[in-house]
N, C-alpha and C positions, 0 to 999 in steps of 0.2 A: 500494499498499499505506500500513502503518499507517504516520504521522511521513516520509513519501513526504519532505518537501518543508519540517516544520515546523522555526521561527525561521530560515527566510531572512527573513531582518529589511525586505530590501528587495525582495524580489517581489515587481514591481509587474501583470506582466501576464502571465496559463495561459491557453495554448489546453486545452480540451479534446474529444478526439476524437466523432467523433460514433457513438461502438458503445461509451466507455463505461461499465460498464454499475454500476465498486464504486468508489465513492471511501473510504476503510480513515480507520480512526479517525483524529484528531489528522494528516489528513492535511495540510493550510494553517496551520494551527494559524499562531499569530502572524508571520505574513503581510504583504504592503502591497501583498496585492489591490483595485484603483481599477475595478476590471468584471468582473463574476462574468458569467459564459453558460453555464447548464448545458445539457446536449444530454437531445435527453428516452429516449435508452437510457440512462438513468443509473436505476437499480434502490433501490440503497443507497449511504446516507450516513453512513459516519461519525459515531461521537460528534467532538466537536469539530474537524471537517473544515474547514469553514470556519467559526470562532471571528475573531474581531478586524481579518479583514478592514476598508478601508476606502469599499468596494464600499454606490451608493448606490440600485440598484435589485437585487430580487431574480427570478426566476420560478422556481415547486418544479412541478419534472417532472413529466408526470404516472406516469411505474412504479415511483414510490414509492407510499409507505401509512403509514408512519411517520416525520415530526419526531425525529433519536436525540437522545439527551443532547445539549447545548449547541451544536449543530447550525453554529449561525449568531449564539452569543452575542457580546457585546461591536462590532457589524458597524455599519455608517455608515444604515444598510435605512430607509428615508423613510418608505413605502407601502410595506403589507405586504397580499399575496395568496393564503388560501389556499383550494389550489382541491380536490375533489369530493373526488378519490383517496386523500387524506390523511388518514386515521381518528383516529391518535392526536399529538397534541403534546408530548411528554417533557419531561423535566425542565431549565426552562436552556434551551426550544430559541432563548427571544430575549430572554434575559434582557440587561439592559445596555446595551439597541439603543437610545443618548441622540440617537436621531437621532429615530428611529419617533414616526410624530404620527400614524396609521393603521390599525387592521387591520378587512379584513373577514374574510367565509369564505364556502363554497362548503357545502349540506350534503353530509354525507358525514363530517367535525370532528365524535370522538367526547366525547372525552377530552382534559381544556388541564390539564397534568400540572403537578405541582410546581415553584413558582416559572418557568414557562414563559415572562411577561412582567416579570420584576420587576424592577424598576431601571430603568424605559423611562422617561426624566427629563418628556419629552414631548408622553408620547402623551397623543390624548386624548381620542380616540372609537376600542370595541370591537362587533361588528357578530357577532354568534357564530351560527349555524350553527342552524337548525332540530333537528341530527339533538344537540348535547353533550347530553352526556346531565348532568356527572361538570368539575366545576372543581374542581381541586385544590391544596394548600397553598400560601400563597406566592405564590401565581400572576399576581395584579398586584401584588403590595407595591413599597410605593415608586413609586411612577407618582402624583407631583401631582397632575402633570396631567390625569388621568385625571379629564373631567368626566361619561360617557356611556356606556356597559354595555347594552350591551341584548341582555337575556336572555331565550328561547324561553323555552315550558310543559316543552319533555322536558326537559330540566333539573329534575336529581333531586337534584342533591350537592353544597354549594358547600364549603370546609371555609371552619372558622371562620374564619380569614385571612389565606384565598382574598385580600385586599385591606383588609388592616394598613397602616395607614399612606399611605392613599390615599381620602383625605380630603377632597378635593375629588367621590368620585365618585355619581353617582341611577344607578339602575338602571332604565330602562324595560320591565317587563315586565306579562305578559296579568294581568289581576287572577284572579285564587287561584291563582297558580300557587306554587313551593317559592320562585322567586324572590325574589315579595313576601313571600313567608312569613320570611321569614330575610336584605331589607331591616328590615318590621318591627321581629323578632326581635332584628338588630345595628343597630340607632340608622342607617339609611343611609339618604338620601332615595333615592323613588320614582318611579315613573311611567308608569301603567297604560292598557294602549292594548289 
């Protein structure tokens, strides 16, 4: 339930049963979980449910369709693969993940929400799904090591502050795409592919 194990600062190991369907808001917020295994039975993960954990790997269950607000914020995930069942990545979902190096997505994801990957200090490469339509405000803000982001032609909306304070980014996108015109307007280096 909501805040079930919140502030259990020394909680490192958790076994989630194979029939679990919902993890409530802030259920494991401010714990030291170092190994997170989510059962496929999960259909809903609440806001900030696993925020602040020390786990380095994450496999997103196939039963959920969105990553809630701050669900995995401030964790130690190193690489992240978003599966095709996810359509929406909400605000702050992975912000502050200061070990995250690379993000890939399968087709299915449509919206990258506000501040979704803000402050991911070592994030270097992002490959968006060919179904993404919108990139929200501050989505990749303060990602100083971000060098490559692959934006498909399906994207028709990029907030003006999507890459604020991420000065080393180069946008890879098809010629004539919205992302190309965005890059030109914002004076962001781009490569057509």
